[in-house]
C-alpha positions in Angstrom: 54.8 26.5 -20.4 57.8 28.3 -18.9 59.4 29.3 -15.6 59.7 32.7 -14.0 62.5 33.3 -11.5 62.7 36.5 -9.5 65.3 37.4 -6.9 65.5 40.7 -5.0 69.0 40.9 -3.5 69.7 43.3 -0.7 71.6 43.9 2.5 70.6 41.7 5.5 66.8 41.5 6.0 65.8 41.3 9.7 65.1 37.7 10.6 61.7 38.4 12.0 60.5 39.9 8.7 61.8 37.3 6.3 59.2 34.6 6.1 56.2 37.0 5.8 58.0 39.1 3.2 58.8 36.0 1.0 55.2 34.7 1.3 53.7 38.2 0.5 56.1 38.7 -2.5 54.9 35.3 -3.9 51.3 36.1 -3.2 51.4 39.6 -4.7 53.2 38.3 -7.8 50.9 35.4 -8.3 47.8 37.5 -7.9 49.1 40.1 -10.3 49.8 37.5 -13.0 46.4 35.9 -12.5 44.7 39.3 -12.8 46.5 39.7 -16.2 45.0 36.4 -17.3 48.2 34.3 -16.7 47.5 31.0 -15.0 50.3 28.8 -13.6 51.0 25.6 -11.8 52.9 26.5 -8.7 54.5 29.5 -6.9 57.3 28.9 -4.4 58.9 31.5 -2.1 62.4 31.3 -0.7 64.3 33.6 1.6 67.8 34.0 3.0 69.2 37.0 5.0 70.1 38.8 1.8 67.5 37.7 -0.8 63.8 37.3 -1.4 63.2 34.7 -4.2 60.1 33.5 -6.0 59.9 30.8 -8.7 56.7 30.3 -10.7 56.2 27.2 -12.8 53.9 26.5 -15.7 53.4 30.0 -17.1 52.2 30.5 -20.7 54.3 32.7 -22.9 51.3 35.1 -23.6 48.2 36.0 -21.8 45.0 35.1 -23.7 43.0 37.4 -25.9 39.9 38.7 -24.1 36.6 39.3 -25.7 33.8 40.5 -23.4 30.5 42.4 -23.4 29.8 45.2 -21.0 26.2 46.1 -20.5 25.4 49.8 -20.4 22.4 52.0 -19.6 19.0 52.1 -21.3 18.4 54.0 -24.5 17.5 57.5 -23.4 19.3 57.3 -20.1 20.7 60.6 -18.6 23.9 61.9 -20.2 25.9 61.4 -17.0 25.1 57.6 -17.2 26.0 57.5 -20.9 29.3 59.3 -20.3 30.2 57.0 -17.3 29.5 54.0 -19.5 31.7 55.2 -22.3 34.5 55.9 -19.9 34.4 52.5 -18.2 34.1 50.7 -21.6 36.9 52.7 -23.2 34.7 54.1 -26.0 34.7 57.7 -27.3 31.2 57.8 -28.9 28.0 56.1 -28.0 27.6 55.0 -31.6 30.5 52.7 -31.1 28.3 50.6 -28.8 25.7 48.1 -29.9 22.0 48.1 -29.1 20.4 45.0 -27.7 16.9 44.3 -26.3 15.4 42.5 -23.4 12.0 42.5 -21.8 12.4 46.0 -20.4 13.5 47.6 -23.6 16.6 48.6 -25.6 20.0 49.1 -23.9 23.6 49.7 -24.9 26.3 47.1 -25.0 30.0 47.6 -25.5 32.0 44.8 -27.1 35.5 45.0 -25.7 38.4 43.2 -27.4 41.7 43.0 -25.5 44.6 41.3 -27.2 46.9 39.2 -25.0 50.3 40.4 -24.0 53.7 38.7 -23.8 54.3 37.3 -20.3 57.6 39.2 -20.2 55.7 42.4 -20.8 53.3 41.7 -17.9 56.1 40.8 -15.6 58.0 43.9 -16.4 55.0 46.0 -15.5 53.8 44.2 -12.3 57.1 43.6 -10.5 58.2 47.3 -10.1 54.7 48.1 -8.9 54.8 45.3 -6.3 58.3 46.4 -5.1 57.3 50.1 -4.9 54.3 49.4 -2.7 55.7 46.4 -0.7 54.4 46.5 2.9 57.5 46.2 5.0 56.8 46.8 8.7 59.7 49.3 8.6 61.4 50.7 5.5 63.3 53.8 4.4 65.0 55.4 1.4 68.7 54.4 0.9 71.3 56.6 -0.7 70.1 58.8 -3.5 67.3 56.4 -4.5 63.5 57.0 -4.2 62.6 53.4 -3.4 61.6 52.6 0.2 62.9 49.2 1.1 63.8 47.4 4.3 67.6 47.4 3.5 69.5 48.8 0.5 68.5 46.9 -2.7 71.6 45.9 -4.7 70.3 43.8 -7.7 67.3 42.3 -9.3 67.5 38.9 -11.0 64.5 38.2 -13.3 64.4 35.4 -15.8 61.5 34.1 -17.8 62.1 30.9 -19.9 65.8 31.4 -19.2 65.9 35.0 -20.6 66.3 38.2 -18.7 63.0 40.2 -18.4 64.2 43.8 -18.9 63.0 46.5 -16.5 64.4 48.8 -13.8 63.7 49.3 -10.1 65.0 52.5 -8.7 67.7 52.7 -11.5 68.7 49.1 -10.9 68.4 47.2 -14.1 67.5 43.5 -14.1 70.0 40.8 -15.0 70.8 37.1 -14.7 73.4 37.4 -11.9 73.3 36.9 -8.2 75.9 36.4 -5.4 76.7 33.7 -3.0 77.9 33.8 0.7 79.1 37.3 1.7 82.6 36.0 2.8 83.0 32.5 1.3 81.8 33.2 -2.2 81.2 37.0 -2.7 81.7 37.1 -6.5 78.7 37.4 -8.8 77.7 34.6 -11.1 75.1 34.1 -13.8 72.3 31.5 -13.7 70.0 30.0 -16.4 67.0 28.9 -14.4 65.9 28.0 -10.9 67.6 24.6 -10.9 70.8 26.2 -12.0 70.3 29.0 -9.5 69.7 26.7 -6.5 72.7 24.5 -7.4 75.1 27.3 -7.9 74.0 29.0 -4.7 74.7 25.8 -2.7 78.1 25.7 -4.3 78.5 29.3 -3.2 77.7 28.4 0.4 74.0 29.5 0.4 71.2 27.2 1.5 68.2 28.7 -0.2 65.5 26.9 1.8 65.0 28.3 5.4 63.4 25.0 6.5 66.6 23.2 5.5 68.7 25.6 7.4 66.6 25.2 10.5 66.8 21.4 10.2 70.6 21.5 9.9 70.9 23.9 12.9 68.6 21.7 15.1 70.3 18.4 14.2 73.8 19.9 14.5 73.0 21.4 17.9 71.6 18.1 19.2 74.6 16.3 18.0 77.0 18.7 19.8 74.9 18.5 23.0 74.9 14.7 22.9 78.7 14.6 22.4 79.1 16.8 25.5 76.6 14.5 27.4 74.1 17.4 27.8 70.6 18.2 26.6 69.7 21.0 24.2 67.1 23.5 25.5 65.1 23.6 22.3 63.5 26.9 21.3 61.4 27.2 18.1 61.6 31.0 17.9 65.3 31.0 18.5 65.7 28.2 15.9 63.8 30.3 13.3 65.8 33.4 14.1 69.1 31.6 13.6 67.8 30.2 10.3 67.0 33.8 9.3 70.5 35.1 10.4 72.5 32.6 8.4 72.9 31.4 4.8 75.4 28.6 5.7 74.7 27.7 9.4 77.5 26.0 11.4 76.6 25.0 15.0 79.5 25.4 17.5 79.7 24.8 21.3 81.1 27.2 23.9 81.2 27.6 27.6 81.1 30.2 30.4 82.4 30.3 34.0 80.6 28.0 36.4 80.3 30.9 38.9 77.5 32.4 36.8 75.3 29.4 37.6 74.5 31.2 40.9 72.3 33.4 38.8 68.8 32.0 38.1 68.8 29.8 35.0 66.1 31.9 33.3 68.4 34.9 33.5 71.3 33.1 31.9 69.3 31.6 29.1 67.5 34.9 28.4 70.8 36.8 28.3 72.5 34.4 26.0 69.4 34.2 23.7 68.8 38.0 23.6 72.4 39.1 23.1 74.1 36.3 21.2 71.2 34.2 19.8 72.7 31.2 21.6 70.9 28.0 22.7 71.2 26.9 26.4 72.2 23.4 27.5 71.1 21.4 30.5 72.6 18.6 32.6 69.6 16.8 33.9 67.2 19.6 35.2 70.0 22.1 35.8 71.4 24.6 33.4 75.0 23.7 32.3 77.7 26.3 31.8 77.8 25.5 28.0 75.9 27.0 25.1 75.4 26.4 21.3 76.1 29.2 18.9 75.3 29.3 15.2 78.1 30.7 13.0 77.4 31.8 9.4 80.5 30.3 7.8 83.0 27.5 7.9 86.0 29.0 9.6 89.5 27.8 8.7 90.3 27.2 12.4 87.2 25.1 12.9 85.4 28.0 14.6 87.8 28.4 17.6 88.0 32.2 17.1 84.3 32.5 16.7 83.6 30.5 19.9 86.2 32.5 21.8 84.6 35.8 20.6 81.2 34.7 21.7 82.5 33.5 25.0 84.0 36.9 25.7 80.7 38.7 24.9 78.6 36.2 26.9 80.9 36.5 29.9 80.4 40.3 29.8 76.7 40.0 29.5 76.4 37.4 32.2 78.5 39.7 34.5 76.0 42.4 33.9 73.1 40.0 34.7 74.9 38.9 37.9 75.4 42.5 38.9 71.7 43.3 38.4 70.6 40.2 40.3 72.8 41.0 43.3 71.7 44.7 43.3 68.0 43.8 43.1 68.3 41.3 46.0 69.6 44.1 48.2 66.4 46.1 47.6 63.3 43.9 47.6 59.7 44.0 46.7 58.4 46.2 49.5 60.5 49.1 48.4 59.6 48.6 44.7 55.8 48.7 45.2 55.6 52.5 45.8 57.9 53.1 42.8 55.3 51.7 40.6 53.7 55.1 40.8 56.4 56.1 38.2 55.4 53.3 35.8 52.5 54.4 33.5 50.2 51.6 32.5 48.0 53.8 30.3 47.4 57.5 30.3 43.7 57.0 30.9 44.0 54.0 33.3 46.8 55.4 35.4 50.0 53.8 36.7 50.9 50.3 37.7 50.6 51.4 41.3 47.0 52.3 40.7 46.5 49.0 38.9 47.8 47.1 41.9 45.2 48.9 44.0 42.5 47.7 41.7 43.8 44.2 41.4 44.3 43.2 45.0 40.7 43.8 46.2 39.5 41.8 43.1 41.9 39.0 43.8 40.7 38.9 47.4 37.1 38.7 46.2 37.9 35.9 43.8 39.9 33.9 46.2 37.0 32.0 47.9 35.6 31.2 44.4 38.8 29.4 43.4 39.6 27.9 46.7 42.4 30.3 47.6 43.3 32.0 50.9 42.1 35.6 50.6 45.0 37.0 52.6 47.6 35.2 50.5 45.8 36.2 47.3 45.8 39.8 48.4 49.5 39.7 49.3 50.4 38.2 46.0 48.4 40.8 44.0 50.1 43.6 46.0 53.6 42.5 45.1 52.9 40.9 41.7 54.0 43.9 39.7 56.9 45.0 41.9 59.7 43.5 39.8 58.8 45.8 36.9 61.0 48.4 38.5 63.9 46.0 39.2 67.2 46.3 37.3 66.9 42.8 35.9 63.4 43.3 34.4 64.5 46.7 33.1 67.2 44.8 31.2 65.1 41.8 30.2 61.3 42.7 30.3 60.4 39.1 29.3 61.5 38.1 32.8 58.8 40.0 34.6 57.1 37.7 37.1 59.9 35.2 36.9 62.3 37.6 38.8 59.6 38.6 41.1 59.3 35.0 42.2 63.0 34.7 42.9 63.0 37.9 44.9 59.9 36.9 46.9 61.5 33.6 47.8 64.7 35.4 48.7 62.9 37.6 51.2 61.0 34.7 52.8 57.5 35.3 51.2 55.1 32.4 51.3 56.1 30.1 48.4 52.5 30.2 47.1 52.7 34.0 46.9 56.1 33.7 45.1 54.7 31.2 42.6 51.6 33.4 42.0 53.9 36.3 41.1 55.5 34.2 38.3 52.3 32.5 37.2 49.8 35.4 37.1 50.8 36.5 33.6 50.0 33.0 32.3 48.9 31.8 29.8 51.0 34.0 27.4 50.3 31.9 24.4 48.1 29.0 23.1 50.8 26.4 24.1 51.5 28.0 27.5 50.2 26.3 30.7 47.5 28.0 32.7 48.0 28.7 36.5 47.1 25.7 38.6 47.5 26.9 42.2 44.5 28.7 43.6 46.5 31.8 44.7 48.0 32.2 41.2 44.6 31.6 39.6 43.0 34.4 41.7 45.7 36.9 40.9 45.8 35.9 37.2 42.0 36.3 36.8 42.1 39.6 38.7 44.9 41.0 36.5 43.2 40.0 33.2 39.7 41.1 34.3 41.1 44.5 35.3 42.8 44.9 31.9 39.6 44.0 30.0 37.1 46.1 32.1 39.6 49.0 32.1 40.1 49.2 28.4 36.4 48.6 27.8 35.6 51.6 30.1 37.8 53.9 28.0 36.5 52.4 24.7 39.9 51.0 23.7 38.7 47.7 22.1 40.3 45.5 19.5 39.3 46.4 16.0 39.9 44.1 13.0 43.4 42.7 13.2 44.6 45.5 15.6 44.9 44.5 19.3 47.7 46.7 20.7 46.9 45.8 24.3 46.6 42.0 23.7 43.0 42.0 25.0 42.1 39.0 22.9 44.9 37.1 24.7 43.6 38.3 28.1 40.1 37.1 27.4 41.3 33.8 26.0 43.5 33.5 29.1 40.5 33.9 31.4 38.5 31.4 29.4 41.3 28.8 29.6 42.0 29.4 33.3 38.3 28.9 34.1 37.7 25.9 31.9 40.9 24.0 32.4 40.6 24.4 36.2 36.8 23.8 36.3 36.0 27.1 38.0 32.5 28.5 38.5 32.7 32.2 37.8 29.8 34.6 37.1 31.5 37.2 34.8 28.7 39.8 35.0 29.1 39.9 38.8 32.8 40.7 38.6 34.0 44.3 39.1 37.5 45.6 39.2 38.6 48.8 41.0 36.7 52.0 40.2 33.6 49.8 39.9 34.4 48.8 36.3 31.9 46.0 35.4 31.9 43.3 32.8 29.4 44.9 30.4 27.1 43.1 27.9 29.5 44.3 25.2 32.5 42.8 26.9 30.5 39.6 27.6 29.9 39.4 23.8 33.6 39.7 23.3 34.1 36.7 25.7 31.6 34.8 23.5 33.6 35.5 20.4 36.8 34.3 22.1 35.1 31.3 23.5 34.0 30.4 19.9 37.6 30.5 18.8 38.7 28.4 21.7 35.9 25.8 21.4 36.2 25.7 17.6 39.8 24.6 18.0 38.5 21.9 20.3 36.1 20.8 17.6 32.9 22.4 18.9 30.4 24.3 16.6 30.2 28.1 16.8 26.5 28.1 16.2 25.8 26.1 19.3 27.8 28.6 21.4 25.6 31.4 19.9 22.5 29.3 20.7 23.5 29.1 24.4 24.8 32.6 24.7 21.5 34.0 23.4 19.8 32.8 26.6 19.5 35.5 29.3 22.2 35.5 32.1 24.7 33.2 30.4 28.0 34.5 31.9 29.2 31.3 33.6 31.8 30.0 31.1 31.9 26.5 32.6 28.2 26.1 32.5 28.0 27.5 28.9 30.5 24.8 27.8 28.5 22.1 29.6 25.3 23.3 27.8 27.1 23.4 24.4 28.5 19.9 24.9 25.1 18.5 25.9 23.4 20.3 23.0 26.0 19.0 20.5 25.4 15.4 21.7 21.7 15.9 21.5 21.7 17.2 17.9 23.9 14.2 16.9 21.1 11.8 17.5 18.0 11.4 15.3 15.6 12.8 17.8 17.7 15.9 18.3 18.1 16.5 14.6 14.4 16.0 13.8 13.3 18.2 16.7 15.7 21.0 15.5 14.0 20.8 12.1 10.5 20.9 13.6 11.4 23.7 16.0 13.0 25.9 13.3 9.8 25.4 11.2 7.7 26.5 14.1 10.0 29.5 14.7 9.9 30.5 11.0 6.1 30.3 10.8 5.8 32.4 14.0 8.3 35.0 12.7 6.4 35.4 9.4 2.9 35.6 11.0 3.9 37.8 13.9 5.5 40.3 11.4 2.4 40.2 9.2 0.0 40.5 12.1 2.0 43.1 14.0 1.7 41.2 17.3 3.2 38.3 19.2 1.5 35.0 20.1 3.1 34.4 23.5 -0.1 33.8 25.4 -1.1 30.3 26.5 -3.2 28.3 24.0 -6.8 27.7 24.9 -7.3 24.0 25.7 -10.9 24.3 24.6 -9.8 25.2 21.0 -7.5 22.1 20.7 -9.6 20.1 18.2 -7.3 17.5 16.7 -5.5 14.7 18.7 -2.1 15.9 17.4 -2.8 19.4 18.9 -3.8 17.9 22.3 -0.9 15.5 22.3 1.6 18.3 21.5 0.1 20.6 24.2 0.4 17.9 26.8 3.9 17.0 25.8 5.1 20.6 25.8 3.8 21.0 29.4 5.5 17.8 30.6 8.8 18.5 28.8 9.0 22.1 29.9 8.6 21.0 33.6 11.2 18.2 33.2 13.7 20.3 31.4 13.4 23.2 33.9 13.9 20.7 36.8 17.0 19.2 35.1 18.5 22.7 34.4 17.9 23.8 38.0 20.2 20.9 38.9 22.6 21.8 36.1 22.0 18.4 34.5 22.0 19.6 30.9 22.1 16.1 29.4 18.9 15.2 31.3 17.3 18.4 30.0 18.2 17.4 26.5 16.8 13.9 27.1 13.5 15.5 28.1 13.5 17.6 25.0 13.8 14.4 22.9 10.3 13.5 24.0 9.0 16.5 21.9 10.3 15.0 18.7 7.3 12.7 17.8 4.5 15.1 18.9 6.1 18.0 16.9 6.5 15.7 13.8 2.9 14.5 14.1 1.6 18.1 14.5 3.2 19.3 11.3 2.2 16.2 9.4 -1.5 16.5 10.2 -2.4 20.0 11.4 -2.8 23.1 9.2 -1.8 26.3 11.2 -3.1 29.1 8.9 -6.7 28.1 8.7 -9.6 30.5 7.8 -11.0 30.3 11.4 -9.2 33.2 13.1 -9.6 31.8 16.6 -8.3 28.4 15.6 -5.3 30.0 13.7 -4.4 32.1 16.7 -4.6 29.2 19.1 -2.3 27.1 16.9 0.2 29.9 16.6 0.2 30.1 20.4 0.9 26.4 20.5 3.9 26.9 18.1 5.1 29.6 20.5 5.0 27.0 23.3 7.4 24.9 21.2 9.7 27.9 20.8 9.5 28.9 24.5 10.1 25.3 25.7 13.1 24.6 23.6 14.4 28.1 24.6 15.0 26.8 28.1 18.0 24.9 26.8 19.1 26.9 23.8 17.9 29.4 21.1 17.2 26.9 18.3 16.9 29.8 15.8 20.7 30.3 16.1 21.5 26.7 15.2 22.5 25.9 11.6 20.8 23.1 9.8 
């Protein structure tokens, strides 16, 4: 067994593309080798700003010989079938095939022998093909080459069992050399294997493992913050980006003038993060006038020049931010609202100004349902999008809502209105908090409902992995807001502006998102289907209550056994109704109930249906399930002692109607046919 080492060395790869690119290169290479019959032990991807690396351990030196039989058409089959078989089997004449026999007659069989290939030969064939078709989000041709790559490709290192695998990619021949840090160790050097490669890279100031670089950055930043008696504002995305920008990360600490602290902390942090990739620092709950930057080298002066350069750039950026903030405060929300007419939301759904005119009536309508003041909800919805035309949000779009809150407070808006402006975009991710104040809840729900009903009305729905308008996030946001705040909301009754309703199709989309959410909470998706299949299920809070009660019921012996019996009844009915071409939804005739098990079941069904309906009317789903448990023994006894499909047509019909009573009664709590098991 041997090791394969591949490195694609280029100019700096954008940090946001690195991890996915390394993982895909490893996957593509591993899959290609397996397709060629080459099994291996492990495949490990690595990435730095200038290289994608994959090492595969435990490869054989040759792929195995393959001997297989390919079954062909029958003797006397049409010529087109014969020719297709010959082509697929790699034969020239049909007499090269064997003839075999089965119960249906004689047929052709091709015996295909494929000799194994040297692993180096396979690698030399698959790597150029992978590189040529690599799915970068953005790529282009560089210089006079024909290869499309994210940045100019400079060299290809490819070693198998310590020897160079010879091939070319866009006139670049493979070799055994790589380079270290661009400034601290720029000269090329040869390597023998992965262990030698990793060791020499480290000596050349390159940390190959992105996780190690991130750990060093975080620990170094925390240490500097602690030394300055400050707290690091930790940011996972910024940490990963800095790990992707550096091969030899060196945390340093800098400062900016205290006068900039007059600007909102979110503005300062965003500016430093966006422009210089710097971490913010806090003193208690307040932002400090210090920051952590991550250099990509060990400077001779200990980083003083690097810090000074960053301080100059940050001072300029914060000056711009301070200017935008002062300018915006002189204008205000009222003046900005009409300017939303110039901000297109979507060509078929109009401008943000038109959106506002759809959102505020809906927010006002929702307000009583969530315990909010309708006037304040309306006011918050009217000004919620105003900061989109502010100078600050134009510079930093991620501050939308945040800046609106500051400007609202500055012009003496009700604090609840101001807070709703900031919170109505929430939640923006699975770890983000949902709005908690009623005014914010009303506006957030109105905003997201308008998005969903609007895009559904123009048939712009998510397809596959594509969701350009983040509609899945909007639906999940509504689900989380409703469930985490315990809100009763009938989705089918909600309509946004232009009378856009929540359709059955959109409700099904909510069901899919609810499955995702509840599955992450440990709930079963089939139980959600079983509840959603009931008519009129559009109250998310009650759906979850039903699902929870149903899950608890099925966990006990009575519930599991009743499920088995009910599914048996449903299956018998499905078969017989299809065969007979009619349904058996009429009430059974009490006079035709001959056996005690029939009579007992009929009585139990009537009692349980009444008890379950009464419990459901009170929204006591656990009580409804407890009532259902009383069906377990009568159903079991019926199937143990009663034959449904008897020769007597009237008796058979009556017993099928009794099975339908089981189906109909259990259907008051859930569609048991949707439940697995």
